[in-house]
C-alpha positions in Angstrom: -19.4 -5.5 5.9 -18.8 -3.6 3.3 -16.1 -2.9 0.3 -13.0 -1.2 0.3 -11.1 0.2 -3.2 -6.9 0.3 -2.1 -5.9 2.5 -4.6 -1.7 2.2 -5.7 0.4 4.9 -6.2 4.1 4.4 -6.8 7.1 5.3 -8.8 5.1 3.7 -11.2 2.0 6.0 -11.3 -1.1 4.4 -9.8 -3.0 1.9 -10.4 -6.6 1.9 -9.5 -8.5 -1.2 -7.6 -11.5 -2.3 -9.7 -12.5 -4.8 -8.0 -12.1 -3.6 -3.9 -12.3 -6.2 -0.4 -15.1 -7.3 1.8 -14.3 -6.2 5.3 -16.2 -6.7 8.0 -16.0 -2.9 9.4 -14.3 0.2 8.2 -12.1 -0.4 11.6 -10.5 -3.4 9.4 -9.3 -0.7 7.1 -6.0 0.3 8.7 -4.9 -3.7 8.1 -5.4 -4.3 5.5 -3.4 -1.2 4.3 -0.6 -2.2 6.3 -0.9 -5.9 5.0 -0.8 -4.2 1.3 2.2 -1.4 2.1 4.2 -4.8 3.4 3.7 -6.8 1.0 4.7 -4.5 -1.6 8.1 -3.7 -0.1 8.8 -7.8 0.4 8.3 -8.1 -3.5 9.8 -5.1 -4.6 12.8 -3.5 -2.7 15.0 -6.5 -1.3 18.0 -8.0 -2.6 19.8 -4.4 -4.2 20.3 -1.4 -2.7 16.6 0.2 -3.0 14.2 3.8 -2.5 10.4 3.5 -2.2 7.5 5.6 -1.6 4.1 3.2 -1.9 0.7 5.0 -1.0 -2.4 3.4 -0.6 -5.8 5.1 -1.4 -8.9 3.8 0.2 -12.4 4.1 -1.0 -15.6 3.5 0.4 -18.0 1.2 -1.8 -19.5 5.0 -2.9 -16.2 6.1 -4.0 -15.3 8.5 -1.5 -11.8 8.7 -0.3 -11.4 7.9 3.2 -8.0 7.2 3.9 -4.6 7.3 3.1 -1.2 4.7 4.3 1.9 5.8 3.1 5.4 3.9 3.4 9.0 4.6 2.7 11.4 2.6 2.3 15.1 2.6 2.1 17.7 -0.1 1.8 21.5 0.2 1.4 24.7 -2.3 1.9 26.8 -0.6 3.5 30.9 -0.7 2.8 32.9 -3.1 5.0 36.5 -2.7 6.3 
């Protein structure tokens, strides 16, 4: 088991993960990145016309960047006849 840090980058700037998450292995990192990205999209990009890009950069316990995940989100209402 190892600790991984998930730093958030979005339109508001960067938010460094100071606590991290303990995962069984590095193979679990993509699932955690997907959970973070979709959770943020559900909170921030609903109920009105929205566009955004969210990026999560992952660091290992030594502080080395090991991966990055990005979600581009677009939601818009359509004109109705």
